[in-house]
C-alpha positions in Angstrom: -9.8 -30.5 -22.3 -8.8 -27.1 -22.2 -12.2 -25.5 -23.1 -14.0 -27.6 -20.9 -12.0 -26.0 -18.1 -12.4 -22.3 -19.3 -15.9 -23.4 -19.4 -16.3 -24.6 -15.9 -14.8 -21.3 -14.8 -16.6 -19.4 -17.1 -19.9 -20.5 -15.5 -18.6 -20.5 -11.7 -18.2 -17.1 -12.6 -21.8 -16.5 -13.8 -23.0 -18.6 -11.3 -21.3 -16.2 -8.6 -22.5 -12.8 -9.8 -26.4 -14.3 -10.6 -26.0 -15.8 -7.5 -25.1 -12.8 -5.7 -27.2 -11.0 -8.3 -24.3 -8.2 -8.4 -20.9 -8.9 -10.1 -19.0 -8.9 -12.9 -19.3 -11.5 -15.0 -17.6 -10.4 -18.7 -14.1 -9.4 -18.2 -13.5 -13.2 -16.1 -15.1 -14.8 -18.8 -13.1 -13.3 -20.9 -10.1 -14.4 -19.3 -11.0 -18.1 -18.6 -8.7 -19.5 -21.8 -5.7 -17.7 -20.4 -6.9 -18.7 -16.0 -6.8 -22.4 -17.4 -3.4 -22.0 -19.7 -1.9 -19.6 -16.9 -2.5 -22.2 -14.3 -0.3 -24.4 -15.7 2.9 -22.2 -16.0 2.5 -21.2 -12.0 4.7 -22.4 -9.5 2.4 -22.3 -6.3 1.4 -24.5 -3.2 -2.3 -24.2 -2.3 -1.6 -26.3 1.1 1.3 -23.3 2.0 0.0 -20.0 0.5 2.7 -17.8 1.8 5.1 -20.0 1.1 8.6 -17.4 -0.3 9.4 -18.9 -3.4 6.2 -18.9 -5.4 5.4 -17.2 -8.2 2.8 -14.0 -7.4 -0.1 -13.7 -9.3 -1.4 -10.4 -9.2 -5.3 -9.5 -10.7 -5.2 -6.1 -11.4 -8.4 -5.7 -12.2 -10.2 -6.1 -9.1 -13.8 -6.1 -9.9 -12.7 -9.9 -11.4 -13.2 -11.6 -8.6 -15.1 -14.5 -8.9 -11.7 -15.3 -11.7 -9.7 -14.9 -8.6 -12.0 -17.0 -6.3 -12.9 -19.5 -8.7 -9.1 -20.0 -9.5 -8.6 -20.5 -5.9 -10.9 -22.9 -5.5 -10.4 -25.1 -8.2 -6.9 -25.5 -7.6 -7.2 -26.2 -3.9 -6.9 -22.8 -2.2 -8.7 -23.0 1.6 -11.4 -21.7 -0.3 -14.4 -24.2 0.0 -17.4 -24.5 -2.8 -20.0 -22.8 -0.2 -17.8 -19.7 0.4 -18.0 -19.2 -3.6 -21.3 -19.0 -3.0 -21.2 -16.3 -0.8 -19.9 -14.2 -3.0 -20.1 -10.5 -2.1 -22.1 -11.3 0.7 -21.2 -10.1 4.4 -18.5 -11.8 6.3 -17.8 -14.2 3.6 -14.5 -15.1 1.8 -14.9 -14.1 -1.1 -15.3 -10.0 -1.3 -16.3 -7.9 -3.9 -13.2 -7.2 -4.9 -10.3 -9.2 -3.2 -8.7 -9.0 -0.2 -5.7 -10.6 1.4 -7.9 -12.1 3.8 -8.9 -15.4 1.3 -5.7 -17.7 1.2 -4.2 -17.0 -2.4 -5.0 -13.5 -2.3 -1.7 -11.5 -2.6 -2.2 -8.1 -2.7 -5.8 -6.1 -2.2 -7.3 -4.8 -5.8 -10.1 -2.9 -7.2 -8.6 0.6 -7.5 -7.5 0.4 -11.1 -3.9 0.5 -11.7 -3.2 -0.3 -8.5 -2.7 -4.0 -9.2 0.4 -3.3 -11.7 1.9 -1.0 -9.8 1.9 -4.1 -7.2 3.1 -6.2 -9.4 5.9 -4.0 -10.3 7.1 -4.1 -6.1 6.6 -7.8 -5.6 9.2 -8.1 -9.2 11.8 -5.9 -7.6 11.3 -7.2 -4.2 11.8 -11.0 -5.9 15.0 -9.0 -7.6 16.6 -7.8 -4.2 15.6 -11.2 -2.5 17.3 -12.5 -5.2 20.2 -10.7 -5.0 21.0 -10.4 -0.6 19.9 -14.2 -0.6 21.2 -16.3 -3.9 24.2 -18.0 -2.9 26.9 -18.9 -5.8 25.6 -22.4 -6.5 22.8 -22.3 -4.6 19.2 -20.5 -5.9 16.8 -20.0 -3.6 14.2 -16.5 -4.4 14.3 -17.5 -8.1 10.4 -17.2 -9.8 7.9 -14.7 -11.9 5.1 -12.3 -11.0 2.5 -12.5 -13.1 -0.2 -9.5 -13.2 -3.8 -9.6 -14.9 -4.7 -6.3 -15.8 -7.5 -4.9 -18.5 -7.7 -1.2 -20.1 -8.9 0.4 -17.1 -5.5 -0.6 -15.5 -3.6 0.6 -18.0 -5.9 3.9 -18.7 -4.8 4.8 -15.0 -2.0 7.1 -14.5 -0.4 5.3 -12.1 0.5 1.7 -14.1 2.5 4.5 -17.3 4.5 4.9 -13.7 5.2 1.9 -12.9 5.9 0.5 -15.8 8.1 3.4 -16.5 10.3 2.4 -14.0 9.9 -1.5 -14.5 11.5 -0.8 -18.0 14.5 0.9 -16.7 15.1 -1.8 -13.5 14.8 -4.5 -16.8 12.2 -6.4 -14.4 12.7 -9.6 -17.1 10.7 -11.4 -13.8 7.6 -9.7 -14.7 5.2 -11.1 -17.2 1.9 -8.2 -18.0 -0.8 -10.2 -19.5 -3.7 -7.1 -20.3 -7.3 -8.0 -21.9 -7.4 -6.5 -24.0 -11.5 -6.7 -24.9 -11.5 -3.1 -26.1 -14.8 -2.7 -23.5 -15.3 -0.1 -20.9 -18.7 0.8 -18.7 -19.3 3.1 -21.1 -19.3 1.3 -24.3 -16.1 0.8 -26.9 -12.8 1.6 -25.7 -12.3 4.0 -28.6 -14.0 6.6 -27.2 -12.1 7.6 -25.1 -8.6 5.7 -25.2 -6.5 4.8 -28.9 -3.1 4.8 -28.1 -0.9 2.3 -29.3 -0.4 0.0 -26.2 2.3 -2.1 -28.0 4.3 1.3 -28.7 4.0 2.8 -25.6 4.9 -0.1 -23.7 8.7 -0.9 -26.4 9.1 3.1 -25.2 9.1 2.4 -22.4 11.7 -1.1 -22.8 9.3 -3.7 -22.6 9.3 -6.7 -24.9 5.7 -7.1 -25.9 3.8 -10.4 -27.6 0.1 -9.8 -29.4 -2.0 -13.0 -29.1 -5.8 -14.2 -29.3 -6.6 -14.5 -25.7 -8.6 -17.6 -27.0 -6.0 -19.2 -28.8 -4.4 -22.0 -26.3 -1.5 -22.4 -28.4 -1.1 -18.9 -28.8 -1.8 -18.3 -25.3 0.6 -21.3 -24.3 3.7 -20.1 -26.5 3.6 -16.7 -25.2 4.2 -17.9 -21.8 6.9 -19.8 -22.5 8.5 -17.2 -24.0 8.6 -15.5 -20.5 11.5 -17.6 -19.4 13.7 -16.0 -21.9 13.0 -12.0 -21.8 15.0 -9.9 -20.6 13.6 -7.1 -20.1 9.7 -6.8 -18.7 6.9 -8.8 -20.8 4.2 -7.7 -22.2 1.1 -9.8 -23.1 -1.3 -8.0 -24.7 -4.5 -10.6 -25.1 -7.7 -10.0 -27.7 -10.3 -10.9 -25.5 -13.9 -10.9 -26.5 -15.6 -9.8 -22.8 -17.8 -12.3 -21.5 -17.0 -15.4 -23.8 -20.2 -18.1 -24.9 -22.7 -15.5 -23.0 -24.3 -15.9 -26.2 -25.8 -12.7 -27.4 -23.9 -10.6 -24.8 -20.2 -11.8 -25.6 -18.4 -8.6 -26.7 -20.7 -6.3 -25.3 -20.5 -3.6 -22.8 -23.3 -4.4 -21.1 -22.1 -7.7 -19.4 -19.5 -5.7 -18.1 -20.9 -4.8 -13.8 -24.7 -7.2 -14.2 -25.3 -10.1 -13.9 -26.1 -12.2 -17.3 -29.6 -13.7 -16.2 -30.6 -16.7 -15.5 -31.8 -17.5 -19.0 -28.6 -16.3 -21.1 -26.8 -18.4 -18.7 -28.9 -21.8 -19.6 -28.3 -20.9 -23.2 -24.8 -20.3 -23.2 -24.1 -23.7 -20.9 -26.4 -25.9 -23.1 -24.1 -24.8 -25.9 -20.7 -25.8 -24.3 -22.5 -29.3 -23.3 -23.3 -28.1 -19.1 -26.0 -29.5 -17.9 -28.4 -25.7 -18.3 -29.7 -26.8 -15.0 -27.0 -27.0 -13.0 -25.1 -24.4 -10.8 -21.5 -24.4 -9.6 -20.9 -27.3 -11.2 -17.2 -28.8 -11.4 -16.9 -32.1 -13.3 -14.6 -34.5 -11.4 -12.0 -34.8 -14.2 -11.6 -31.3 -14.6 -10.9 -31.0 -10.6 -8.9 -33.0 -11.2 -6.9 -31.5 -13.7 -6.9 -28.3 -12.0 -6.1 -30.0 -7.9 -2.6 -30.8 -9.7 -1.1 -28.2 -8.6 -1.6 -29.5 -5.0 0.5 -32.2 -5.6 2.4 -30.2 -7.9 3.0 -27.4 -5.7 4.3 -29.2 -2.6 6.8 -31.3 -4.8 8.4 -27.6 -5.4 8.2 -26.3 -2.0 9.7 -30.0 -0.9 12.9 -29.3 -3.4 12.8 -25.2 -2.2 13.2 -26.5 1.3 16.8 -28.6 0.2 18.1 -25.7 -0.7 17.0 -23.8 1.8 18.7 -26.4 4.2 22.3 -26.1 2.1 22.4 -22.4 2.6 25.4 -21.4 4.1 25.1 -20.8 8.0 25.4 -16.2 6.7 22.7 -17.1 4.8 20.8 -19.0 7.3 20.8 -16.1 9.5 20.1 -13.8 6.8 16.8 -15.4 6.1 15.7 -15.5 9.4 16.9 -12.0 9.9 14.4 -11.1 6.9 11.6 -13.9 8.1 11.2 -12.2 11.7 12.7 -8.7 12.2 14.4 -8.0 15.9 13.4 -4.4 16.5 14.9 -4.5 20.0 18.2 -4.5 18.8 17.6 -0.8 16.9 18.8 2.0 19.7 18.6 6.0 19.0 20.7 8.8 19.9 20.1 11.1 22.2 18.8 14.0 20.6 18.3 16.5 23.3 21.8 18.8 23.0 21.0 20.8 20.3 17.7 22.4 17.8 17.2 20.0 14.6 15.0 20.2 11.8 13.2 16.5 12.4 13.9 15.5 8.9 17.5 15.5 10.4 17.5 13.7 13.7 14.9 11.3 10.4 18.0 11.1 8.7 19.7 9.0 11.4 16.5 7.7 12.3 16.6 5.6 8.8 20.0 4.8 8.7 20.2 3.0 12.6 17.0 1.3 11.6 19.1 0.4 8.4 22.0 -0.7 9.9 20.2 -3.4 12.3 17.5 -4.3 10.1 18.5 -6.3 6.6 14.7 -6.3 5.1 14.7 -2.4 5.2 14.6 -0.5 2.3 13.0 1.9 0.3 13.4 5.4 -0.9 11.9 9.4 -2.2 10.5 10.0 -5.2 13.8 12.1 -6.3 13.5 14.1 -3.2 16.3 11.9 -0.6 18.7 14.9 -0.2 15.1 17.3 1.0 13.4 14.4 2.3 17.0 13.1 4.0 16.7 9.2 3.2 19.3 8.5 2.1 21.0 4.8 3.8 24.6 5.6 3.6 26.9 3.5 2.3 23.8 0.9 1.4 24.4 1.1 -2.5 21.4 1.5 -4.9 19.1 -0.6 -5.9 19.2 -3.6 -7.2 21.9 -4.5 -5.2 21.7 -2.0 -2.2 19.0 -0.3 -0.2 18.4 2.8 -1.9 16.1 2.6 -4.7 15.2 5.9 -7.0 11.7 6.2 -7.6 12.0 9.9 -10.1 8.9 11.3 -9.4 6.2 9.2 -9.4 5.0 9.7 -6.4 1.9 7.0 -6.9 3.5 4.1 -8.3 6.2 4.5 -5.3 3.4 3.9 -2.9 1.9 0.9 -4.7 5.2 -0.2 -5.5 6.3 -0.5 -2.0 2.3 -2.5 -0.9 3.9 -4.1 -3.4 6.8 -5.3 -2.0 5.8 -5.6 2.1 3.6 -7.8 0.6 6.5 -10.2 -0.5 6.5 -11.8 2.6 10.7 -10.1 3.2 10.6 -6.3 3.6 10.0 -3.6 5.3 9.5 -0.2 2.8 9.6 3.4 3.4 8.3 5.8 0.8 9.4 9.8 1.0 7.8 12.8 -0.6 7.0 16.4 0.3 3.9 16.1 2.7 2.3 18.2 -0.2 2.2 15.3 -2.6 1.1 13.1 -0.3 -2.5 13.6 -1.8 -0.7 11.9 -5.3 -0.6 8.5 -3.4 -3.5 9.0 -0.7 -5.3 5.9 -2.3 -1.8 3.4 -1.8 -1.6 4.3 1.4 -5.2 3.4 1.7 -5.1 -0.3 0.6 -1.7 -0.6 2.6 -3.7 0.7 5.7 -7.1 -1.4 4.1 -4.2 -4.5 4.2 -2.4 -3.7 7.9 0.8 -4.0 6.4 4.4 -2.8 7.7 5.2 0.6 5.1 6.4 3.5 6.5 5.9 7.4 4.6 8.1 9.7 5.0 6.3 13.3 4.7 9.2 16.0 5.1 8.2 19.8 5.3 5.5 19.4 7.3 3.1 23.3 7.4 3.4 26.7 6.8 7.1 26.1 7.6 7.8 25.4 4.0 8.1 29.5 3.9 9.1 30.8 0.4 7.7 28.1 -1.6 3.9 28.7 -1.1 1.0 27.8 -0.8 1.3 25.0 -3.3 4.0 23.5 -1.2 2.2 24.0 2.3 0.1 21.1 3.5 -2.7 22.4 5.3 -5.7 20.3 5.8 -3.8 16.7 4.7 -2.5 16.3 8.5 -6.7 15.7 8.8 -6.6 13.7 5.9 -4.5 10.7 6.9 -5.6 11.0 10.4 -9.4 10.1 9.6 -7.8 6.9 7.8 -8.6 3.7 9.9 -6.1 1.2 10.7 -3.3 4.2 9.7 -0.9 5.8 12.1 0.3 9.3 11.4 3.2 10.7 13.3 4.4 14.6 13.9 7.2 14.3 16.8 7.6 17.6 18.3 11.8 16.8 18.5 14.1 13.8 17.7 13.6 12.4 21.1 9.8 12.5 20.2 10.7 11.1 16.5 13.1 8.5 17.8 10.3 6.8 20.0 7.4 7.6 17.4 9.3 5.2 15.1 9.7 2.7 17.9 6.2 2.6 18.4 5.6 2.4 14.5 7.2 -0.9 13.9 5.5 -2.4 16.2 2.4 -1.7 15.0 0.5 -4.2 12.1 -0.6 -1.3 10.0 1.3 1.7 7.6 2.5 4.5 9.5 3.5 8.1 8.1 5.7 10.7 9.8 5.4 14.2 9.4 8.4 16.2 9.7 9.4 19.6 10.0 12.1 21.2 7.7 13.3 24.1 10.2 14.7 23.5 13.3 13.0 23.0 16.3 13.7 23.1 20.5 14.5 19.6 22.2 12.1 19.1 24.6 11.9 18.8 28.2 10.7 15.3 29.9 7.4 14.9 30.4 5.6 14.4 33.8 3.4 11.4 32.9 2.0 9.4 29.2 4.1 7.9 26.4 4.9 8.3 22.5 4.0 5.7 22.2 0.2 6.3 24.0 -0.1 9.2 21.3 0.2 12.1 23.4 1.6 12.6 26.9 1.7 15.7 29.9 5.1 17.4 29.4 4.4 19.8 31.9 1.4 21.0 33.9 0.5 24.0 36.1 -0.3 24.3 39.4 -4.5 25.1 39.7 -4.2 25.4 35.7 -6.9 27.0 33.5 -5.9 26.0 30.2 -4.3 22.0 28.7 -2.4 22.8 25.4 -2.5 20.1 23.6 0.0 20.3 19.7 2.4 18.4 17.2 5.1 18.8 15.5 6.5 23.1 15.4 3.6 24.0 17.4 4.3 22.2 21.0 7.4 24.6 21.5 4.9 27.9 20.2 2.4 26.5 23.4 5.7 26.3 25.9 6.6 30.0 25.3 2.7 31.0 25.0 2.9 29.8 28.4 5.8 31.4 30.1 3.6 34.1 28.6 0.2 33.0 30.4 2.0 32.5 34.1 3.5 35.9 34.3 -0.5 36.9 33.8 -0.9 34.3 36.7 -2.6 32.0 34.3 -1.6 28.0 34.1 -1.2 26.4 31.4 -0.4 22.8 30.8 0.8 21.5 28.1 0.4 17.9 26.4 2.4 16.5 23.0 0.0 15.1 20.4 2.5 13.3 18.3 -0.2 10.8 17.2 -3.9 11.6 17.4 -4.3 7.8 16.0 -2.9 6.6 18.8 -4.2 8.6 21.4 -7.9 7.8 20.2 -7.2 4.6 20.9 -6.4 5.0 24.9 -8.6 4.6 27.8 -10.6 7.4 28.7 -9.1 7.3 31.8 -5.5 8.4 30.3 -7.2 10.4 28.1 -8.8 12.7 30.9 -5.2 12.2 33.2 -3.4 14.4 30.5 -6.9 16.7 29.3 -8.0 18.3 32.4 -11.2 18.9 31.7 -11.2 21.7 34.6 -9.2 23.5 32.4 -10.3 24.9 28.5 -8.6 22.8 26.4 -7.0 24.7 23.1 -5.2 22.3 20.7 -2.9 24.3 18.8 -1.7 23.4 15.0 -0.4 25.2 11.9 -2.8 23.1 9.9 -6.9 23.0 9.7 -7.1 20.3 12.6 -10.7 20.2 13.2 -9.7 16.6 14.4 -8.8 18.1 17.7 -12.8 18.5 18.6 -12.8 15.2 19.8 -10.9 16.3 22.4 -10.6 20.7 22.6 -12.7 23.3 23.5 -10.9 25.4 20.6 -8.6 24.7 17.8 -6.0 27.2 16.9 -5.1 26.5 13.4 -5.6 27.2 9.8 -8.7 28.4 8.2 -7.0 29.3 5.0 -4.3 28.5 2.6 -0.7 29.3 2.9 1.6 32.3 1.6 4.9 32.7 0.3 7.7 34.6 2.2 10.1 33.5 4.4 9.1 30.7 7.4 9.0 33.4 10.6 6.9 35.8 9.0 4.5 33.5 7.4 4.0 32.2 11.5 4.0 35.6 13.1 0.9 36.5 9.6 -1.3 33.5 10.5 -1.2 33.6 14.3 1.7 31.4 15.5 4.0 33.3 17.5 3.8 33.1 22.0 2.3 36.4 22.7 -0.7 36.0 19.7 -1.4 32.8 21.1 -1.4 33.7 24.2 -3.2 36.3 24.0 -6.0 34.2 22.1 -5.9 31.6 25.0 -6.6 34.6 27.7 -9.1 36.1 26.0 -11.3 32.8 25.8 -11.1 31.9 29.6 
């Protein structure tokens, strides 16, 4: 019966890819035996994909999406057979790589290694949730994280970073199943990958088993052992890619292309299936898989009784985690002195953490410089401060997993220049639309003596170009606080790009709000110029405008902490703050090409930075009131 179930999965996957004339049949067919046995171990409820205490199953090799969808359909999730027939078609719930709009998909995967790090994040979230919610005689959080990965996932550096953290934290709730079929697109893995994976993971603090990935007894025994582990657990499953696909079994040609109608028919006949039937599911097979619905209903019902038995404090905490109340958060006024926005952000982070029990996060070994320590709130897994080490990419992907767990609002912190190391994970956060907050300090050439390797120039533009991602670069502490208020209410990730150097507090604006992305800070009678800027350059514009006023040239000033929000405003609002009868000059110590959407000219950086004192660098690259005023007067 197990073989019949596995073959049903195999041929569903093969038919899906063939029907779409596109996709990856090899890995799904190779993993089918493991998937069948694993389905008997999973604690989940197909009728409620968001049940909190479910096991999480992550498919890091997102190209094996046909396996994901076959499993979800067979076990009773809201994913019909018609959706399987629409595999990789526009508007379907079965896209080429898994996305979270499909019921039962935990995280969006596809870029290899991301899912491994997401699984580490989910495991960390489970540990923290258990620590804060479980009561001595009532464990309401008690489940595992399973992740299926392949050779490509383990070749990517992000998986090494994430698995190192998992081993250091002894995440005994994490089971990584490695589909070791020794095949990549270009051929045998030996052409580029020959390390001892078992030794590597053992060196990182994992427990490791090696099995035949097609032997049901070995698979079952290995999964049973997971409950006894005291560290994260790697199961190396030696498999054959495209298992059962006749002459294509074990061939790299089966990785990313349909098998062909004739091979599928021969394979079905050899397995005792009707070769002429497509998307065939026998009743006995469906009954076996659909047992997950009844089992899941029972598991959730038993869990609901545990929730009912929680203390009043426990119920209140769970409710606060599930339904964070942002209206409780109040920030101090920052108008009284010159402060770096990384310093005001430190105050803001701590205020948020005091009011929101689910607000947690950390830095890539830069908390003292990023100013991100949550004071007196302890270290993970018992406290809110997570120490990621120097692992920016894993940090961001792990926090994506923490955000997807369903209880927590995570933040990641590093220098803005190192955002390049984590941008793929920031992009996946945007794709999923999750609340993940990125704190990027040391925002410009103001970094100073560390030089051009540490001075971000093009990074603002690249993040602003990303859909469904909001980049805030506040000009003072009050803008910083207002930016956080806006970001907390967005269903998307946000970044806070913050200064190392002190910034003068701004006067109250004349029209508009930070939540509009930009607002009119000040206006001049018969203005000929409008400056629009973010961050430290807003104060520069204020001083340049004063110099122009002495020449009889009026200048309006628009502060634009969030370009992305500004782009979403109605034309009437934009016209109100950006007077088209003036020459609009965007000012930013970065490339700033995106400002041509609104501006007539961009006063920005056209080169990398340099090593020197910050004030000398701003002078050298033209960011002084006099040089900006000269540019503006010459322009008009």
